[in-house]
C-alpha positions in Angstrom: 82.4 -75.1 -70.2 79.5 -76.9 -70.1 77.3 -73.8 -69.9 75.7 -73.4 -73.5 75.9 -77.3 -74.7 73.6 -79.2 -76.3 73.1 -76.7 -79.7 74.6 -77.5 -83.0 75.1 -74.8 -85.8 73.7 -77.3 -89.2 73.6 -74.7 -91.8 74.0 -71.1 -92.1 74.7 -68.2 -94.8 74.3 -64.6 -96.1 73.2 -63.9 -99.7 72.7 -60.4 -100.8 70.9 -61.1 -103.7 69.0 -64.6 -103.4 66.3 -65.2 -105.9 66.0 -69.2 -104.4 62.0 -69.7 -103.4 62.1 -72.0 -100.9 59.2 -74.6 -100.0 59.8 -77.4 -97.6 59.3 -78.7 -93.9 62.8 -77.8 -92.3 64.5 -80.6 -90.6 66.1 -77.3 -87.9 65.1 -74.6 -86.4 66.2 -71.4 -87.8 66.1 -67.7 -87.7 65.9 -66.0 -91.3 66.6 -62.6 -91.4 65.4 -60.1 -94.7 67.7 -57.7 -94.3 66.2 -56.5 -97.8 64.3 -56.7 -100.7 60.5 -57.9 -100.9 59.7 -61.5 -98.7 56.6 -63.8 -99.5 55.9 -66.1 -96.8 53.2 -68.5 -96.8 53.2 -71.3 -93.7 50.8 -74.7 -94.2 49.6 -73.5 -97.5 47.7 -70.3 -95.3 47.5 -67.1 -95.7 50.2 -65.4 -98.1 52.2 -62.4 -95.9 53.9 -60.2 -98.2 56.3 -57.5 -96.2 59.9 -55.4 -97.3 62.6 -54.2 -95.8 64.1 -55.6 -92.1 61.5 -58.8 -90.9 62.3 -61.4 -89.2 60.7 -65.1 -88.5 61.2 -68.2 -87.2 61.4 -72.1 -89.4 61.0 -74.7 -87.5 60.0 -78.8 -87.9 56.1 -79.7 -88.3 54.8 -76.8 -90.8 55.5 -76.6 -94.1 57.4 -72.9 -95.2 57.0 -71.1 -98.1 59.3 -68.4 -98.8 61.5 -66.1 -100.9 61.3 -62.8 -103.2 58.4 -61.2 -105.3 58.9 -62.3 -109.0 62.1 -61.8 -110.7 63.8 -59.8 -107.9 66.1 -60.1 -105.1 66.2 -59.9 -101.5 69.3 -60.2 -98.4 68.5 -63.7 -96.9 70.2 -64.4 -93.9 70.1 -67.9 -92.1 71.0 -69.7 -89.0 69.7 -72.6 -88.6 70.0 -75.1 -85.3 69.5 -78.7 -83.6 70.1 -80.1 -80.5 68.5 -80.6 -77.2 69.4 -77.0 -76.1 66.1 -76.0 -78.7 63.5 -78.0 -75.9 65.0 -75.5 -73.4 64.1 -72.4 -75.4 61.0 -73.6 -76.3 59.8 -74.5 -72.7 61.7 -71.3 -71.5 59.3 -69.4 -74.1 62.2 -67.7 -75.8 61.2 -69.8 -78.6 57.7 -69.1 -79.5 56.6 -68.6 -82.9 53.5 -67.1 -83.9 52.0 -68.7 -87.0 49.4 -66.1 -87.2 51.9 -63.2 -87.1 54.9 -64.8 -87.8 57.1 -61.9 -89.6 58.4 -59.6 -86.9 59.9 -56.5 -87.9 63.4 -55.2 -86.6 63.8 -52.0 -85.6 67.7 -51.5 -85.7 68.6 -54.5 -88.9 72.3 -52.8 -88.9 72.9 -54.6 -85.3 70.7 -57.7 -86.2 72.3 -58.4 -89.4 75.7 -57.8 -87.8 75.4 -59.9 -85.2 74.4 -62.6 -87.0 77.5 -62.1 -89.1 79.3 -62.4 -86.3 77.9 -65.8 -85.3 79.1 -67.6 -88.6 82.3 -66.0 -88.1 82.3 -67.9 -85.1 80.9 -71.0 -85.9 83.1 -71.2 -88.8 86.0 -71.6 -86.8 87.5 -75.6 -86.5 86.9 -77.4 -83.0 84.2 -77.4 -80.4 80.6 -75.4 -81.3 81.7 -71.9 -79.4 79.8 -70.7 -76.4 80.1 -67.4 -77.7 78.1 -68.0 -80.6 75.5 -70.3 -78.3 75.1 -67.0 -76.0 74.5 -64.7 -79.6 72.4 -66.6 -80.9 70.1 -66.7 -77.9 70.5 -63.1 -77.8 69.3 -62.9 -81.1 65.9 -64.6 -80.0 65.5 -62.5 -77.4 65.8 -59.5 -79.4 63.0 -61.1 -81.4 60.7 -61.9 -78.5 62.0 -58.0 -77.4 60.8 -56.5 -80.1 57.1 -58.0 -79.8 56.7 -56.4 -76.9 58.0 -52.9 -77.0 55.9 -50.3 -77.4 56.5 -48.5 -81.2 59.4 -45.7 -80.8 59.4 -42.4 -82.4 61.6 -43.5 -86.0 63.3 -40.1 -86.7 61.8 -38.1 -90.1 65.8 -38.5 -91.7 65.3 -42.3 -91.3 65.8 -43.3 -95.0 68.1 -40.8 -95.7 70.0 -42.3 -92.6 69.7 -46.2 -93.9 71.0 -44.9 -97.5 74.3 -43.8 -95.1 74.9 -46.5 -93.5 74.5 -48.6 -96.9 77.1 -46.2 -98.0 79.5 -47.4 -94.9 78.7 -51.0 -95.5 79.9 -50.3 -98.9 82.5 -48.3 -97.7 84.1 -48.6 -94.3 87.5 -47.5 -95.1 86.7 -44.3 -96.2 87.2 -40.6 -93.7 84.0 -40.6 -92.4 83.1 -37.5 -90.8 80.2 -37.1 -89.1 80.9 -33.8 -87.8 80.1 -33.2 -91.9 77.5 -35.2 -92.3 75.5 -33.7 -89.5 75.6 -30.7 -91.4 74.1 -32.4 -94.0 71.3 -33.5 -92.5 70.8 -29.9 -90.7 71.0 -31.1 -87.6 73.8 -30.8 -84.5 76.4 -33.7 -83.8 74.6 -34.3 -80.5 71.1 -34.7 -82.5 73.0 -36.8 -85.6 74.7 -39.1 -83.0 71.0 -39.6 -80.7 69.1 -40.5 -84.5 71.9 -42.4 -85.8 71.8 -44.5 -82.3 67.6 -45.1 -83.1 68.1 -47.0 -86.7 71.3 -48.8 -86.1 71.2 -49.1 -82.0 74.9 -47.8 -81.8 76.7 -44.4 -82.0 78.2 -43.3 -85.5 81.9 -44.0 -84.1 81.1 -47.2 -82.8 79.2 -48.6 -85.4 82.0 -47.8 -88.6 84.2 -49.8 -85.6 82.6 -52.5 -85.6 81.7 -52.4 -89.5 85.5 -52.2 -90.2 86.4 -55.0 -88.2 83.7 -56.9 -89.8 85.4 -56.5 -93.1 89.1 -57.3 -91.7 88.0 -60.5 -90.3 86.4 -61.2 -94.0 89.7 -60.3 -95.7 91.5 -61.9 -93.3 89.4 -65.1 -94.3 89.1 -64.5 -98.6 92.9 -63.0 -99.2 96.7 -63.7 -98.1 97.3 -60.1 -98.0 99.2 -59.3 -95.1 98.0 -58.1 -92.0 99.5 -54.5 -92.3 97.7 -54.5 -95.9 94.9 -55.6 -94.5 94.2 -52.7 -91.8 94.6 -50.3 -94.5 92.3 -51.7 -96.4 89.7 -51.4 -93.5 90.6 -48.3 -92.7 93.4 -48.0 -90.5 96.9 -46.9 -90.6 98.4 -47.8 -87.4 98.2 -52.0 -87.4 98.6 -52.2 -84.0 96.1 -50.3 -82.6 93.8 -52.5 -85.3 95.2 -55.6 -84.2 93.8 -54.6 -80.5 90.6 -53.2 -81.3 90.5 -57.0 -83.8 91.6 -59.0 -80.6 89.0 -57.2 -78.1 86.2 -58.6 -80.6 87.5 -61.3 -81.6 89.3 -62.6 -78.8 92.5 -63.5 -80.8 94.7 -61.9 -82.8 94.6 -61.0 -86.8 97.3 -64.2 -87.7 95.5 -66.9 -85.6 92.6 -66.0 -87.0 93.3 -66.4 -90.9 95.1 -69.4 -89.3 92.2 -71.3 -87.6 90.3 -70.7 -91.1 93.0 -71.2 -93.2 93.7 -75.0 -91.2 
């Protein structure tokens, strides 16, 4: 398949407690995502921008970038950097169109954006040729950035901060027995309304969001431990290992054992 040829993933990573301050002219074209914490950014020694929370900006050759956390603080930094002939198609087609005067774009659905970046990183860690799906998902991130710039400001639920705290708790313990009907009661709203406002923040309904986070945790455990698949299923929130394996294959397109084997090799 050559539909997605011409892109190489050069550098990538996720640093939940990054205290690194970068000063350089990039060699690659990168998506830099500040999931949380304070971010300072300056391009070509010009105006300094300072924001807190979920913001994304693009880095690329030909300009000098300075960015990092505020003094004596850390931030959750995620990045995917690329090179190759396909980048020129993005530039000519308008998919890569950064604005130096306003480089920072606030991400309305940071959990979804972070999950997409982590899935791309998982795909590009696999041995062999560049995954076409990883390229497609990278292009989708660029499209999300453009759509965010273009769309009108929507209503943000007043419970947004409380919802974000709940989402952080789900990330920390996706295997827990989450009861979203009970959560709706805690927020003093109906289950239907809770589902709607949860989707406003994450772009996914609660159960689907939980499913994606559990699968991401299982993938990390498969890579980083030698625990049996049945135990990993339980640690990620499933008692039925066959159901877990089916869901895992739907998301990652290979069964858990093969996924582990490919990374260990």
